[in-house]
C-alpha positions as CSV (number, residue, x, y, z in Angstrom):
1,M,48.5,144.9,166.4
2,R,50.1,146.4,163.3
3,S,53.3,144.2,163.6
4,R,51.4,141.3,163.8
5,L,49.8,142.7,160.6
6,W,53.0,143.5,159.2
7,V,54.4,139.9,160.1
8,L,52.0,137.9,158.0
9,S,52.4,140.3,155.3
10,A,55.9,139.4,155.3
11,L,54.7,135.7,155.7
12,V,52.3,135.6,153.0
13,P,54.9,135.4,149.8
14,L,57.4,133.5,151.5
15,V,54.7,130.9,152.3
16,S,53.4,131.1,149.0
17,G,56.7,130.7,147.6
18,C,57.1,127.5,148.5
19,I,53.7,126.4,147.3
20,V,54.5,127.7,144.1
21,S,58.4,125.4,143.9
22,R,57.0,122.6,145.8
23,V,56.8,119.6,143.1
24,D,56.2,115.7,144.3
25,P,58.7,113.6,142.5
26,Q,55.0,111.4,142.1
27,K,57.2,108.1,143.1
28,P,55.7,104.8,141.6
29,E,53.9,102.6,143.8
30,L,54.8,99.3,142.7
31,P,52.6,96.6,143.9
32,L,55.2,94.2,145.7
33,P,54.5,90.1,146.7
34,A,53.6,89.3,150.4
35,A,57.0,87.0,150.3
36,L,59.3,85.9,148.1
37,P,59.7,82.2,147.5
38,D,60.5,80.6,150.3
39,Q,63.4,77.8,150.3
40,G,63.4,74.2,151.5
41,A,66.8,73.4,152.2
42,E,68.7,75.1,155.3
43,T,69.8,78.5,155.2
44,V,72.2,80.6,156.2
45,Q,71.6,84.4,157.0
46,L,74.3,86.9,154.9
47,P,76.6,88.5,156.7
48,D,77.7,91.7,156.1
49,P,80.0,92.4,154.6
50,W,78.4,89.2,152.2
51,W,81.8,87.6,150.9
52,T,82.8,86.5,154.3
53,I,79.8,84.3,154.4
54,F,82.1,81.8,151.4
55,H,84.9,81.8,154.7
56,D,87.8,82.3,152.1
57,P,90.6,84.3,153.2
58,T,91.8,84.5,149.7
59,L,88.5,85.8,148.7
60,D,88.6,88.4,151.2
61,R,92.1,89.7,150.9
62,L,91.1,90.2,146.9
63,V,88.2,92.3,147.7
64,E,90.1,94.3,149.8
65,E,92.4,94.9,147.2
66,A,90.2,95.4,144.5
67,L,88.1,98.2,146.7
68,A,91.1,99.9,147.7
69,H,93.2,100.2,144.1
70,N,89.9,99.6,140.8
71,P,89.6,102.4,138.9
72,D,85.9,102.8,138.9
73,V,86.1,102.9,142.9
74,T,88.2,105.9,142.3
75,V,86.7,107.7,139.5
76,A,82.8,106.7,141.8
77,A,84.7,109.1,144.2
78,G,85.5,111.6,141.8
79,R,81.9,112.0,140.9
80,V,81.0,112.1,144.5
81,A,83.5,115.0,145.4
82,E,82.4,116.8,142.2
83,A,78.7,116.6,143.3
84,R,79.3,117.6,146.8
85,A,81.1,120.7,145.4
86,G,78.4,121.5,143.0
87,L,76.1,121.5,146.4
88,R,78.2,124.0,147.5
89,I,78.1,126.2,144.8
90,V,74.4,126.4,145.0
91,N,74.3,126.9,148.2
92,A,76.5,130.1,148.1
93,D,73.7,131.5,145.7
94,R,71.4,131.5,149.0
95,L,73.3,133.6,151.1
96,P,74.5,137.6,150.4
97,S,77.8,138.5,148.3
98,L,79.9,140.7,149.5
99,D,82.5,142.2,147.6
100,L,85.7,145.1,148.3
101,E,87.0,147.6,145.9
102,G,90.0,150.2,147.0
103,D,90.5,152.6,144.1
104,A,92.9,155.2,143.4
105,T,92.7,158.3,140.8
106,R,94.3,160.9,139.6
107,S,92.5,163.5,137.7
108,K,93.1,167.3,136.2
109,S,90.5,169.2,135.5
110,S,90.4,171.6,132.0
111,S,92.0,175.3,132.9
112,L,89.2,176.7,130.4
113,V,86.5,175.1,131.8
114,N,87.6,175.7,135.4
115,N,87.7,179.7,136.5
116,F,86.9,179.3,140.0
117,P,90.3,180.6,141.9
118,G,92.2,179.0,144.3
119,V,90.9,175.2,143.2
120,E,93.9,172.6,141.9
121,L,93.6,171.4,138.3
122,E,95.1,168.2,139.4
123,R,93.9,166.2,142.2
124,T,93.8,162.3,143.7
125,T,90.8,160.7,145.2
126,Y,91.2,157.6,147.1
127,T,88.0,155.0,147.4
128,V,87.6,151.9,149.5
129,Q,84.1,150.6,149.1
130,G,82.3,147.3,150.2
131,A,79.6,146.0,147.9
132,V,76.3,143.3,149.3
133,G,74.1,142.0,147.2
134,F,71.6,139.8,147.9
135,E,68.1,138.0,146.2
136,L,65.2,137.1,147.9
137,D,64.0,133.6,147.6
138,L,60.8,134.7,148.0
139,W,59.9,131.5,145.1
140,G,61.9,128.9,147.0
141,R,64.1,129.1,143.6
142,Y,67.3,128.9,145.2
143,Q,65.7,126.4,148.1
144,R,64.6,123.8,145.2
145,A,68.4,124.5,143.5
146,S,69.6,123.3,146.4
147,E,67.3,120.4,147.2
148,S,68.0,119.2,143.3
149,A,72.0,119.5,144.7
150,R,71.4,117.4,147.3
151,A,69.4,114.9,145.7
152,A,72.0,114.6,142.5
153,L,75.2,114.3,145.7
154,L,73.0,111.9,147.3
155,N,72.7,109.9,143.8
156,T,76.4,109.8,143.4
157,E,76.8,108.5,146.7
158,Y,74.7,105.6,146.2
159,G,76.3,105.2,142.8
160,R,79.7,105.1,144.1
161,E,78.2,102.0,146.6
162,A,76.6,100.0,143.9
163,T,80.2,100.2,141.6
164,K,82.0,99.0,144.9
165,L,79.1,96.3,145.3
166,S,78.8,95.0,141.9
167,L,82.6,95.6,141.8
168,T,83.0,93.0,145.1
169,G,80.9,90.5,142.8
170,E,82.7,90.6,140.1
171,V,85.6,89.6,142.0
172,A,84.1,86.7,143.6
173,R,82.7,85.5,140.5
174,G,86.4,85.7,138.5
175,Y,87.8,84.2,141.6
176,F,85.9,81.6,142.0
177,G,85.6,81.0,137.8
178,L,88.9,80.9,137.2
179,I,89.8,78.2,140.6
180,A,86.7,75.8,138.5
181,A,89.1,76.8,135.3
182,A,92.2,75.6,136.8
183,Q,90.2,72.7,138.4
184,Q,89.2,71.6,135.1
185,L,92.4,71.9,133.3
186,G,94.1,69.8,136.1
187,R,91.4,67.3,135.3
188,A,92.0,67.8,131.9
189,R,95.8,66.9,131.9
190,E,95.3,64.0,134.3
191,T,93.0,62.7,131.5
192,L,95.5,63.3,128.9
193,S,98.4,61.7,130.0
194,T,95.9,58.6,130.7
195,R,95.1,59.1,126.6
196,Q,99.1,59.6,125.6
197,E,99.3,55.9,127.4
198,S,96.5,54.4,126.0
199,V,97.9,55.3,122.6
200,R,101.4,54.0,123.2
201,L,99.7,50.6,124.2
202,E,97.5,50.2,121.2
203,K,100.7,51.2,119.3
204,V,102.8,48.2,121.0
205,R,99.4,46.0,120.2
206,F,99.5,47.3,116.5
207,D,103.0,46.6,116.4
208,A,102.8,43.5,117.7
209,G,100.0,42.4,115.3
210,E,97.1,42.5,118.2
211,S,95.2,45.5,116.9
212,D,94.4,46.9,113.7
213,E,95.0,50.3,112.3
214,F,91.4,51.8,113.1
215,T,91.3,51.2,116.9
216,F,94.9,52.6,116.9
217,K,94.1,55.7,115.5
218,R,90.7,56.6,117.5
219,A,92.8,56.5,120.2
220,V,95.0,59.0,119.0
221,A,92.1,61.0,117.4
222,D,90.7,60.4,121.4
223,A,93.9,62.0,122.4
224,A,94.4,64.6,120.0
225,A,90.7,65.8,120.8
226,T,91.7,66.0,125.1
227,R,95.1,67.9,124.1
228,V,92.4,70.6,122.7
229,S,90.4,70.8,125.9
230,V,93.8,71.2,127.6
231,H,94.8,73.9,125.4
232,Q,91.7,75.6,125.4
233,L,91.2,75.4,129.6
234,E,94.9,76.8,129.2
235,L,93.4,79.9,127.5
236,D,90.3,80.1,129.6
237,V,92.8,80.1,132.9
238,V,95.4,83.0,131.7
239,Q,92.1,84.9,130.1
240,L,90.6,84.4,133.6
241,T,93.6,85.4,135.5
242,N,94.6,88.6,133.5
243,S,90.4,89.7,134.2
244,L,90.5,89.2,138.1
245,G,94.3,91.3,137.6
246,I,92.4,94.1,135.9
247,L,89.4,94.2,139.1
248,L,92.1,94.5,141.1
249,G,93.6,97.0,140.3
250,R,97.2,95.5,139.3
251,S,99.8,97.9,137.0
252,P,100.4,96.2,133.9
253,K,103.7,94.4,135.2
254,D,102.0,93.3,137.9
255,L,99.4,90.9,135.6
256,V,102.8,89.5,135.1
257,D,104.7,89.3,138.0
258,A,102.3,89.0,140.5
259,A,99.7,87.3,138.5
260,V,96.7,86.0,140.7
261,S,97.3,82.1,141.2
262,V,94.8,79.3,142.6
263,Q,97.5,76.6,142.9
264,G,95.7,74.2,145.1
265,V,93.0,76.1,145.7
266,S,89.4,74.1,145.6
267,L,86.2,75.5,145.5
268,P,84.3,76.0,148.4
269,G,81.1,74.3,149.8
270,A,77.7,75.9,148.4
271,V,75.7,78.0,150.2
272,T,71.6,78.7,150.5
273,L,71.1,82.1,151.2
274,P,66.8,82.7,153.0
275,A,64.0,84.5,151.1
276,A,64.6,88.4,151.8
277,L,61.4,90.6,152.8
278,P,60.6,92.5,149.4
279,S,61.0,95.6,151.0
280,S,64.4,94.9,152.2
281,V,65.4,94.9,148.7
282,L,63.7,98.1,147.8
283,E,65.8,99.3,151.8
284,R,69.4,97.9,151.1
285,R,69.7,97.8,147.2
286,P,72.1,101.2,146.4
287,D,71.2,101.1,142.9
288,I,67.2,101.8,143.8
289,G,68.0,104.0,146.3
290,A,69.9,106.2,143.5
291,A,67.1,106.0,141.2
292,E,65.0,108.0,143.6
293,A,67.6,110.3,144.3
294,S,67.4,110.8,140.7
295,L,63.9,111.5,140.8
296,E,63.9,113.7,143.6
297,S,66.1,116.1,141.7
298,A,63.8,115.8,139.0
299,A,61.2,117.1,140.5
300,A,63.1,119.7,142.7
301,D,64.4,121.0,139.1
302,I,60.8,121.8,137.9
303,G,59.9,124.0,140.9
304,V,63.3,125.8,139.8
305,A,62.3,125.9,136.4
306,R,58.4,127.3,137.8
307,A,60.0,130.2,140.0
308,E,62.0,131.6,137.7
309,M,58.8,133.1,135.9
310,F,58.4,134.6,138.9
311,P,59.6,138.5,139.9
312,R,63.1,139.0,141.3
313,I,63.7,140.9,144.1
314,S,66.9,142.0,144.8
315,L,68.8,144.6,147.5
316,T,72.0,146.0,147.4
317,G,73.6,148.1,149.5
318,L,77.2,150.3,148.9
319,F,79.2,151.8,152.3
320,G,82.9,153.0,152.1
321,S,85.5,156.3,152.3
322,I,86.2,158.1,149.8
323,S,88.6,161.0,150.2
324,T,91.3,163.6,148.6
325,E,93.6,162.7,151.1
326,L,95.3,159.5,152.1
327,G,95.3,160.2,156.0
328,D,91.8,161.2,156.1
329,L,90.0,157.8,154.1
330,F,88.6,156.7,157.0
331,T,87.7,159.9,159.0
332,K,83.7,160.0,159.7
333,P,83.5,162.9,156.7
334,A,85.1,160.9,154.3
335,E,82.0,158.2,154.9
336,A,80.1,157.3,152.3
337,W,76.8,155.0,151.7
338,S,74.2,154.0,149.6
339,A,71.3,151.4,149.7
340,S,68.3,150.1,146.8
341,G,66.6,147.5,145.7
342,G,65.0,146.2,143.4
343,I,62.4,143.7,141.1
344,V,63.3,142.1,137.9
345,Q,59.6,140.4,136.3
346,P,60.2,138.3,133.5
347,L,57.7,139.3,130.5
348,F,58.5,138.3,127.3
349,E,61.0,135.2,127.2
350,G,60.1,134.3,123.3
351,G,58.4,130.6,125.4
352,R,62.1,130.0,127.2
353,L,60.6,130.0,130.8
354,A,57.8,127.8,129.4
355,A,59.8,125.5,128.0
356,N,62.1,124.4,130.8
357,V,59.0,124.1,132.9
358,T,57.9,121.6,130.2
359,R,61.4,120.0,129.9
360,A,61.7,119.5,133.4
361,K,59.2,118.0,133.7
362,A,59.7,115.8,130.8
363,V,62.6,114.6,133.2
364,R,60.5,113.8,136.0
365,E,58.3,111.3,133.5
366,Q,61.8,109.2,132.4
367,R,63.0,109.3,135.8
368,K,59.6,107.8,137.0
369,A,59.8,105.4,134.2
370,E,63.7,104.7,135.7
371,Y,63.0,104.1,138.9
372,A,60.4,101.6,138.3
373,R,62.5,99.8,136.1
374,T,65.1,99.8,138.4
375,V,62.3,98.2,141.2
376,Q,61.4,95.7,138.7
377,S,64.6,94.6,137.5
378,A,65.8,94.2,141.2
379,F,63.2,91.7,141.7
380,R,63.6,90.0,138.5
381,E,67.6,89.4,139.6
382,V,66.3,88.1,143.6
383,L,63.7,85.7,142.2
384,D,65.9,84.2,139.0
385,A,68.8,84.0,141.8
386,L,66.4,82.6,144.8
387,Q,64.7,80.5,142.5
388,G,67.5,79.3,140.8
389,Q,69.3,78.2,144.1
390,A,67.3,74.6,144.4
391,L,67.3,74.0,140.5
392,I,71.2,74.3,140.4
393,A,71.5,72.1,142.8
394,G,69.3,69.7,141.3
395,V,71.7,69.7,138.1
396,R,74.9,69.4,140.7
397,D,73.7,66.7,142.3
398,A,72.6,64.9,138.7
399,N,76.4,65.7,137.4
400,A,77.7,64.1,140.7
401,E,75.4,60.8,140.4
402,Q,76.7,61.1,136.9
403,V,80.4,61.0,137.8
404,A,79.8,58.7,140.1
405,A,77.9,56.3,138.0
406,L,80.5,56.7,134.5
407,A,83.6,56.2,137.0
408,R,82.6,52.5,137.6
409,A,81.5,52.0,134.3
410,T,85.0,53.1,133.6
411,E,86.7,50.6,135.1
412,L,84.6,47.9,134.6
413,A,85.2,49.2,130.1
414,E,88.4,49.3,131.1
415,L,88.3,45.3,132.3
416,R,85.9,44.0,130.1
417,Y,88.6,45.2,127.2
418,T,91.7,43.6,128.6
419,Q,89.3,40.7,128.4
420,G,88.2,41.1,125.4
421,D,85.1,41.7,125.3
422,I,84.3,45.0,124.2
423,A,85.3,46.6,121.2
424,Y,87.8,49.7,122.0
425,I,85.1,52.0,120.6
426,D,82.9,51.1,123.6
427,L,85.4,51.5,125.8
428,L,85.8,55.0,124.7
429,D,83.0,55.9,124.9
430,V,82.4,55.4,128.4
431,R,85.9,57.3,129.1
432,R,84.8,60.4,127.1
433,G,81.5,61.0,128.6
434,L,83.4,60.5,132.5
435,F,85.8,63.0,131.1
436,A,82.6,65.3,129.7
437,A,80.7,64.6,133.2
438,E,83.7,65.8,135.6
439,I,84.2,68.8,134.1
440,D,80.8,69.7,134.1
441,L,80.2,68.6,137.5
442,V,83.1,71.4,138.6
443,A,81.3,73.7,136.1
444,A,78.1,73.0,138.8
445,E,79.6,73.5,141.4
446,R,81.0,76.8,139.9
447,D,77.5,77.8,139.4
448,A,76.2,77.3,142.8
449,L,78.6,79.7,144.2
450,L,77.8,82.4,141.6
451,N,74.2,82.3,142.2
452,T,75.1,82.8,145.7
453,V,76.7,85.3,144.9
454,D,74.0,86.8,142.0
455,L,71.6,86.2,144.7
456,A,73.3,88.6,147.7
457,L,73.8,90.9,145.3
458,A,70.2,91.3,144.3
459,V,68.9,91.6,148.0
460,G,71.8,94.4,148.5
461,G,74.5,92.8,150.2
462,G,76.1,94.7,152.6
463,L,79.8,96.1,152.3
464,G,80.5,95.9,156.1
465,D,83.2,98.9,157.0
466,K,83.7,99.3,153.3
467,A,80.7,101.4,152.8
468,E,80.7,105.0,153.3
469,P,78.2,107.2,155.1
470,L,75.6,108.8,153.0
471,S,75.0,112.7,153.0
472,A,71.0,112.0,153.5
473,K,68.5,108.5,153.9
474,R,65.4,108.0,152.7
């Protein structure tokens, strides 16, 4: 009976300690829609990894290169290693400490003080001593600190995966943007060649007196305007190429000697993705996981701050050998030991301990708001991209219809101009309209692909075998 009472008396402070330092993260429960807007068009399931949905070997290779060499991925991996080491440091505080000390002391006693005959005035003392220290975690201070460090580690791991996922999206966007700019540049150069030929023909007609200077100068101005577009698109291609090279982690030398080339590459066809379930967005997005882990870490920090206000009980033990003869150091008569226990109760800290608790609670409130904001932003991105699929597809179809109509109108205008039925300015208007519509069509095809990228990332598209395991799951 007494043994049972002793066990119960030992468990009471441990259980009370857990209650003292346990803190609810108070994760906000945001109302979610029952379902996301469905898409009427035929949809394709999102694969894992997500970027393989485009079936583009060049894109696959570029993503692989970026994940292997981009500095941001290296920095994120370094943060994970730092947090993992921090967790080991915190966990070490929960274990006993063991130190070993060896000492040799040579001393001489004063002959004026020491009046005992036969006692040597000079002697050497050898000491080998071990020390064991342990603090009882009655109030859960070290347990909560460990939970906080583990949540911080999970936060960095989710951050690493979010960095990698964002990088894959940037590579896809840069790749499709570069292809589109190259296609627009090719069309602009073809148009410029046509405009220059028109200038040559108008010059011949002007010199022959078959046309006036106004018509000739309009042809020259139209060719110059097209040349401006060519130079602007050339600049776009250069900048997009360099930006993509930076995402791939290429050196300055490789940016020049091994620049990314999309010569002859066309934009892939548009892909329509299905609507995701609201719960899957919360489960798959790493930024939401990171925000939740950060909230849990902040809650555990409150428990640490609370436990600081309660007594600390420490146990210390010393054991070893003390002898004046080296040969007798490890014999039984030379053994020496001591054990002690101590308790420290904070009484007055100038309000520091209470302020620590208040500060930790304030941090938790910040993390709660940040978690809610992250979830809100996630669903905004999903809705924007999901509802944008049909709208951007409509823009692309309208652009294609406009190009087809203007291409035929240009053919008719060319014929009517040669027959003298319309003025040159009417022909220029149709030509300019066709050129602008062709540029817009390529941009619409690019935007449809970029929207697919945005939606794939918004619903938490996976990294496939490029994803790394997490220390814990939500």
